[in-house]
LOVEXFI-810891 format. One record per residue: residue in three letters; z, y, x of N, C-alpha, C in turn. Coordinates in Angstrom, 1 decimal, decimal comma, always signed. Example, Ala and Ser with C-alpha at 12.3 -4.5 7.8 and 13.67 -1.06 7.14 Angstrom:
BEGIN
{rec 'ALA' {+7,8 -5,7 +13,2} {+7,8 -4,5 +12,3} {+7,8 -3,3 +13,2}};
{rec 'SER' {+7,1 -2,2 +12,8} {+7,1 -1,1 +13,7} {+7,9 +0,0 +12,9}};
This chain:
BEGIN
{rec 'UNK' {+12,9 +6,8 -5,0} {+12,4 +5,5 -4,5} {+12,7 +4,4 -5,5}};
{rec 'UNK' {+11,8 +3,5 -5,7} {+12,0 +2,4 -6,6} {+13,1 +1,5 -6,0}};
{rec 'UNK' {+13,9 +0,9 -6,9} {+15,0 +0,1 -6,5} {+14,5 -1,1 -5,6}};
{rec 'UNK' {+13,4 -1,7 -5,9} {+12,9 -2,8 -5,2} {+12,5 -2,5 -3,8}};
{rec 'UNK' {+12,2 -1,2 -3,5} {+11,8 -0,8 -2,2} {+13,0 -0,3 -1,3}};
{rec 'UNK' {+14,1 -0,2 -1,9} {+15,3 +0,2 -1,2} {+15,9 -1,0 -0,4}};
{rec 'UNK' {+16,5 -0,7 +0,7} {+17,1 -1,7 +1,5} {+18,4 -2,2 +1,0}};
{rec 'UNK' {+18,4 -3,5 +0,8} {+19,6 -4,2 +0,2} {+20,6 -4,5 +1,3}};
{rec 'UNK' {+20,1 -5,0 +2,5} {+21,1 -5,3 +3,5} {+20,3 -5,2 +4,9}};
{rec 'UNK' {+21,2 -5,0 +5,9} {+20,7 -4,9 +7,3} {+20,5 -6,3 +7,8}};
{rec 'UNK' {+19,5 -6,5 +8,6} {+19,2 -7,8 +9,3} {+19,4 -7,4 +10,8}};
{rec 'UNK' {+20,0 -8,3 +11,5} {+20,2 -8,0 +13,0} {+18,8 -8,1 +13,6}};
{rec 'UNK' {+18,6 -7,3 +14,6} {+17,3 -7,4 +15,4} {+17,1 -8,7 +16,0}};
{rec 'UNK' {+18,2 -9,3 +16,5} {+18,1 -10,6 +17,1} {+17,7 -11,7 +16,1}};
{rec 'UNK' {+18,2 -11,6 +14,9} {+17,9 -12,6 +13,9} {+16,4 -12,4 +13,5}};
{rec 'UNK' {+16,0 -11,2 +13,4} {+14,6 -10,9 +13,0} {+13,6 -11,5 +14,1}};
{rec 'UNK' {+13,9 -11,1 +15,4} {+13,1 -11,6 +16,5} {+13,0 -13,1 +16,6}};
{rec 'UNK' {+14,2 -13,7 +16,3} {+14,2 -15,2 +16,3} {+13,3 -15,8 +15,2}};
{rec 'UNK' {+13,3 -15,2 +14,0} {+12,4 -15,7 +13,0} {+10,9 -15,4 +13,3}};
{rec 'UNK' {+10,6 -14,4 +14,0} {+9,2 -14,0 +14,3} {+8,6 -14,9 +15,4}};
{rec 'UNK' {+9,4 -15,6 +16,2} {+8,8 -16,4 +17,2} {+8,1 -17,7 +16,7}};
{rec 'UNK' {+8,3 -18,0 +15,4} {+7,6 -19,1 +14,8} {+6,2 -18,8 +14,3}};
{rec 'UNK' {+5,8 -17,5 +14,4} {+4,5 -17,1 +13,9} {+3,6 -16,6 +15,1}};
{rec 'UNK' {+2,4 -16,8 +15,0} {+1,4 -16,3 +16,0} {+0,5 -15,3 +15,3}};
{rec 'UNK' {-0,3 -14,7 +16,1} {-1,3 -13,6 +15,6} {-2,1 -14,1 +14,4}};
{rec 'UNK' {-2,5 -15,4 +14,5} {-3,4 -15,9 +13,4} {-2,6 -16,1 +12,1}};
{rec 'UNK' {-1,3 -16,0 +12,1} {-0,4 -16,2 +10,9} {-0,1 -14,9 +10,3}};
{rec 'UNK' {-0,5 -13,8 +10,9} {-0,2 -12,4 +10,4} {-1,4 -11,7 +9,9}};
{rec 'UNK' {-1,4 -11,3 +8,6} {-2,5 -10,6 +8,1} {-2,2 -9,3 +7,4}};
{rec 'UNK' {-3,1 -8,4 +7,3} {-3,0 -7,1 +6,6} {-3,5 -7,3 +5,2}};
{rec 'UNK' {-2,9 -6,6 +4,2} {-3,4 -6,7 +2,9} {-4,3 -5,5 +2,6}};
{rec 'UNK' {-4,9 -5,5 +1,4} {-5,7 -4,3 +1,0} {-4,8 -3,1 +0,9}};
{rec 'UNK' {-3,5 -3,3 +0,7} {-2,6 -2,2 +0,5} {-2,0 -1,6 +1,8}};
{rec 'UNK' {-2,2 -2,3 +2,9} {-1,5 -2,0 +4,1} {-1,7 -0,5 +4,5}};
{rec 'UNK' {-2,9 +0,0 +4,5} {-3,1 +1,4 +5,0} {-3,2 +2,5 +4,0}};
{rec 'UNK' {-2,9 +2,2 +2,7} {-3,1 +3,2 +1,7} {-2,2 +4,4 +1,8}};
{rec 'UNK' {-1,1 +4,4 +2,5} {-0,2 +5,6 +2,7} {-0,7 +6,5 +3,8}};
{rec 'UNK' {-1,7 +6,1 +4,6} {-2,1 +6,8 +5,8} {-3,1 +7,9 +5,5}};
{rec 'UNK' {-3,1 +9,0 +6,3} {-4,1 +10,0 +6,2} {-5,4 +9,4 +6,9}};
{rec 'UNK' {-6,5 +10,1 +6,7} {-7,7 +9,7 +7,3} {-7,6 +9,7 +8,9}};
{rec 'UNK' {-6,9 +10,7 +9,4} {-6,7 +10,6 +10,9} {-5,8 +9,5 +11,4}};
{rec 'UNK' {-4,8 +9,2 +10,6} {-3,9 +8,1 +10,9} {-4,7 +6,7 +10,9}};
{rec 'UNK' {-5,6 +6,6 +9,9} {-6,4 +5,4 +9,8} {-7,3 +5,2 +11,0}};
{rec 'UNK' {-7,6 +6,2 +11,7} {-8,4 +6,1 +12,9} {-7,6 +5,6 +14,0}};
{rec 'UNK' {-6,3 +6,0 +14,0} {-5,4 +5,6 +15,1} {-4,8 +4,1 +14,9}};
{rec 'UNK' {-4,5 +3,8 +13,7} {-3,8 +2,5 +13,4} {-4,8 +1,5 +12,8}};
{rec 'UNK' {-4,9 +0,4 +13,4} {-5,7 -0,8 +12,9} {-4,7 -1,9 +12,7}};
{rec 'UNK' {-5,2 -2,9 +12,0} {-4,4 -4,1 +11,8} {-3,8 -4,7 +13,1}};
{rec 'UNK' {-4,7 -4,8 +14,1} {-4,2 -5,4 +15,3} {-3,1 -4,6 +16,0}};
{rec 'UNK' {-3,1 -3,3 +15,8} {-2,0 -2,5 +16,3} {-0,7 -2,8 +15,7}};
{rec 'UNK' {-0,7 -3,0 +14,4} {+0,5 -3,3 +13,7} {+1,0 -4,7 +14,0}};
{rec 'UNK' {+0,1 -5,6 +14,1} {+0,5 -7,0 +14,5} {+1,1 -7,0 +15,9}};
{rec 'UNK' {+0,5 -6,2 +16,8} {+1,1 -6,0 +18,2} {+2,6 -5,6 +18,1}};
{rec 'UNK' {+2,9 -4,6 +17,3} {+4,3 -4,2 +17,1} {+5,1 -5,3 +16,7}};
{rec 'UNK' {+4,7 -6,1 +15,7} {+5,5 -7,2 +15,2} {+5,7 -8,3 +16,3}};
{rec 'UNK' {+4,7 -8,6 +17,1} {+4,8 -9,7 +18,0} {+5,3 -9,3 +19,4}};
{rec 'UNK' {+5,2 -8,1 +19,8} {+5,6 -7,7 +21,2} {+6,7 -6,7 +21,3}};
{rec 'UNK' {+6,9 -5,9 +20,3} {+7,9 -4,8 +20,4} {+9,2 -5,2 +19,8}};
{rec 'UNK' {+10,2 -4,5 +20,3} {+11,6 -4,8 +19,7} {+11,8 -3,7 +18,7}};
{rec 'UNK' {+12,1 -4,1 +17,4} {+12,4 -3,0 +16,4} {+13,7 -2,3 +16,7}};
{rec 'UNK' {+13,8 -1,1 +16,1} {+15,0 -0,3 +16,2} {+16,0 -0,7 +15,1}};
{rec 'UNK' {+15,4 -1,1 +14,0} {+16,2 -1,4 +12,8} {+15,4 -2,4 +11,9}};
{rec 'UNK' {+16,1 -3,3 +11,2} {+15,4 -4,2 +10,3} {+16,3 -4,3 +9,0}};
{rec 'UNK' {+15,7 -4,3 +7,9} {+16,4 -4,4 +6,6} {+15,7 -5,3 +5,6}};
{rec 'UNK' {+16,4 -5,9 +4,8} {+15,8 -6,7 +3,7} {+15,9 -5,9 +2,4}};
{rec 'UNK' {+14,7 -5,6 +1,8} {+14,7 -4,8 +0,6} {+15,0 -5,6 -0,6}};
{rec 'UNK' {+15,3 -5,0 -1,7} {+15,7 -5,7 -2,9} {+14,5 -6,5 -3,4}};
{rec 'UNK' {+13,3 -6,2 -3,1} {+12,1 -6,9 -3,5} {+11,8 -8,1 -2,6}};
{rec 'UNK' {+12,8 -8,4 -1,6} {+12,7 -9,5 -0,7} {+11,7 -9,3 +0,4}};
{rec 'UNK' {+11,1 -8,1 +0,6} {+10,3 -7,8 +1,7} {+11,1 -7,2 +2,8}};
{rec 'UNK' {+10,7 -7,3 +4,0} {+11,4 -6,8 +5,2} {+10,9 -5,4 +5,5}};
{rec 'UNK' {+11,8 -4,4 +5,8} {+11,4 -3,1 +6,3} {+11,8 -3,2 +7,8}};
{rec 'UNK' {+10,8 -3,0 +8,6} {+11,0 -3,1 +10,1} {+10,6 -1,8 +10,7}};
{rec 'UNK' {+11,5 -1,2 +11,5} {+11,3 +0,1 +12,0} {+11,1 +0,1 +13,5}};
{rec 'UNK' {+10,0 +0,7 +14,0} {+9,7 +0,8 +15,4} {+9,5 +2,2 +15,9}};
{rec 'UNK' {+10,0 +2,6 +17,0} {+9,8 +3,9 +17,6} {+8,4 +3,9 +18,2}};
{rec 'UNK' {+7,6 +4,9 +17,9} {+6,3 +5,0 +18,4} {+6,2 +6,0 +19,6}};
{rec 'UNK' {+5,0 +6,2 +20,1} {+4,9 +7,1 +21,3} {+5,1 +8,5 +21,0}};
{rec 'UNK' {+5,0 +8,9 +19,7} {+5,2 +10,3 +19,4} {+6,6 +10,7 +19,0}};
{rec 'UNK' {+7,5 +9,9 +19,2} {+8,9 +10,1 +18,9} {+9,2 +10,0 +17,4}};
{rec 'UNK' {+8,2 +9,6 +16,6} {+8,4 +9,2 +15,2} {+8,6 +7,7 +15,1}};
{rec 'UNK' {+8,8 +7,3 +13,9} {+9,0 +5,8 +13,7} {+7,9 +5,3 +12,8}};
{rec 'UNK' {+7,6 +4,0 +12,9} {+6,8 +3,3 +12,0} {+7,7 +2,4 +11,1}};
{rec 'UNK' {+7,5 +2,5 +9,8} {+8,2 +1,6 +8,9} {+7,1 +0,6 +8,4}};
{rec 'UNK' {+7,3 -0,6 +8,9} {+6,3 -1,6 +8,5} {+7,0 -2,5 +7,5}};
{rec 'UNK' {+6,4 -2,7 +6,3} {+6,9 -3,5 +5,3} {+6,1 -4,8 +5,3}};
{rec 'UNK' {+6,9 -5,9 +5,5} {+6,2 -7,3 +5,6} {+6,9 -8,2 +4,6}};
{rec 'UNK' {+6,1 -9,2 +4,2} {+6,5 -10,3 +3,4} {+6,4 -11,5 +4,2}};
{rec 'UNK' {+7,5 -12,2 +4,5} {+7,5 -13,4 +5,3} {+7,5 -14,6 +4,4}};
{rec 'UNK' {+6,5 -15,4 +4,6} {+6,3 -16,6 +3,8} {+6,4 -17,8 +4,8}};
{rec 'UNK' {+6,6 -19,0 +4,2} {+6,7 -20,1 +5,2} {+5,6 -20,3 +6,2}};
{rec 'UNK' {+4,4 -20,0 +5,9} {+3,3 -20,3 +6,8} {+2,6 -19,0 +7,3}};
{rec 'UNK' {+3,0 -17,8 +6,7} {+2,3 -16,6 +7,1} {+3,2 -15,4 +6,9}};
{rec 'UNK' {+2,7 -14,3 +7,5} {+3,4 -13,0 +7,3} {+2,3 -12,1 +6,8}};
{rec 'UNK' {+2,6 -11,3 +5,7} {+1,6 -10,3 +5,2} {+2,2 -9,0 +5,4}};
{rec 'UNK' {+1,4 -8,1 +6,0} {+1,8 -6,7 +6,2} {+1,5 -6,0 +4,9}};
{rec 'UNK' {+2,5 -5,7 +4,2} {+2,3 -5,1 +2,8} {+1,8 -3,6 +3,0}};
{rec 'UNK' {+2,5 -2,9 +3,8} {+2,2 -1,5 +4,0} {+3,0 -1,0 +5,2}};
{rec 'UNK' {+2,6 +0,2 +5,7} {+3,4 +0,8 +6,7} {+3,1 +2,3 +6,7}};
{rec 'UNK' {+4,1 +3,1 +7,3} {+3,8 +4,5 +7,3} {+4,7 +5,1 +8,5}};
{rec 'UNK' {+4,2 +6,2 +8,9} {+4,9 +7,0 +10,0} {+6,0 +7,8 +9,3}};
{rec 'UNK' {+7,2 +7,8 +9,9} {+8,3 +8,6 +9,4} {+8,9 +9,4 +10,5}};
{rec 'UNK' {+9,5 +10,5 +10,1} {+10,3 +11,3 +11,0} {+11,6 +10,6 +11,3}};
{rec 'UNK' {+12,2 +10,8 +12,5} {+13,5 +10,1 +12,8} {+14,6 +10,5 +11,8}};
{rec 'UNK' {+14,5 +11,7 +11,2} {+15,6 +12,1 +10,3} {+15,5 +11,2 +9,0}};
{rec 'UNK' {+14,4 +10,5 +8,8} {+14,3 +9,7 +7,6} {+14,6 +8,2 +7,8}};
{rec 'UNK' {+15,1 +7,9 +9,0} {+15,6 +6,5 +9,2} {+16,8 +6,2 +8,3}};
{rec 'UNK' {+16,8 +5,1 +7,6} {+18,0 +4,8 +6,8} {+19,2 +4,5 +7,6}};
{rec 'UNK' {+20,3 +4,9 +7,1} {+21,6 +4,7 +7,8} {+22,2 +3,4 +7,2}};
{rec 'UNK' {+22,0 +2,3 +7,8} {+22,5 +1,0 +7,3} {+23,8 +0,6 +8,0}};
{rec 'UNK' {+24,7 +0,0 +7,3} {+25,9 -0,4 +7,8} {+25,9 -1,9 +8,1}};
């Protein structure tokens, strides 16, 4: 894994949720890069609105700040896997850089 994509420090879920309340649906966008890690079948299941819903309505399991200053936000999905959503938080908007489905055994162990 590239150093910039590694998690530098853990962010409390409460702190993350507090920062998210200042953004609305219209402030969150997907990039051209958002879905590139997904298989064709996964692209049929996940749309930008689904990912925005996770960010605005669900409570993450884990949040970390990566060395590249993007946030890695982990959510448990319906299949008992996890979604790792990488976002860049800017003063007036949030960009969903990418996301992917991971097995629970691949959750980072942050202290």
